[in-house]
N, C-alpha and C positions, 0 to 999 in steps of 0.2 A: 441546339442539337449539334451544330457544326463545331462549336467549342469543345463539346464533350469528345468528339472524334479526335480532335487534335491532342487533347489531354491523354486519351487512351493511347494514341500513337506515340506520344512522348514517353509515357511510362513503359510501353513495350520496347521502344528503342533503348531506353536506359537499362532495362533488364537484359536485353540482348548484349549490350556492350559490357555489362558487369559479368556476364557469363563467359565472355571472350577475354577476360582479364588474364594477364601474364601469370605464369606459375610462380610459386615462391622460390626463394634462394636456398642454397645449402646451409646447414647449420655452421659450417666451417668459415663462412664469409662474414667479415665484420661489417655491420650495418653502419650507415652514416648517422652521425648524431643529429638530433632535431634541434638542439639548442643554438645552432649557429645564428640565425637572424630572427628566429621566432621569439626569443626572449626580448629582443629590442622592439619588435613590433608590438608585443604584448604591453611592454612598458609605455610605449608611445600611445597606445590606445587608452590605457588607464589615465595617463596624463591629460590626454585630450578630453576624456570624459569628465575628469575632475575640473578642468578649466570651464567646460560648458556648464557644469553644475554650479560652479562659483559665479559665472556670469549671470546665470538665471536667478540666483539668490540675490545678487546685487540689483538686478532689474526689479525684482519684487520689492526690495527695500525702498527703491526710489519711488515706486508706485505708491507705497504706503505713506511715504513722507510727503508726496505731492497732494495726497488726498486730505491731509490735515490742514 
């Protein structure tokens, strides 16, 4: 029951702060591009995931070879 109270409090706090968000900008203002470091982080994440997948496949092949 205590955990439920904390979850409800957290949800209400998040709703309060989202309601207090800053207003939008004028249409005349140029927005900052998102592509700055986001594409580098995305590429790094894909590379890390590919390496982990490759390592897992190599480990599975070693297990199969050792069983023979």
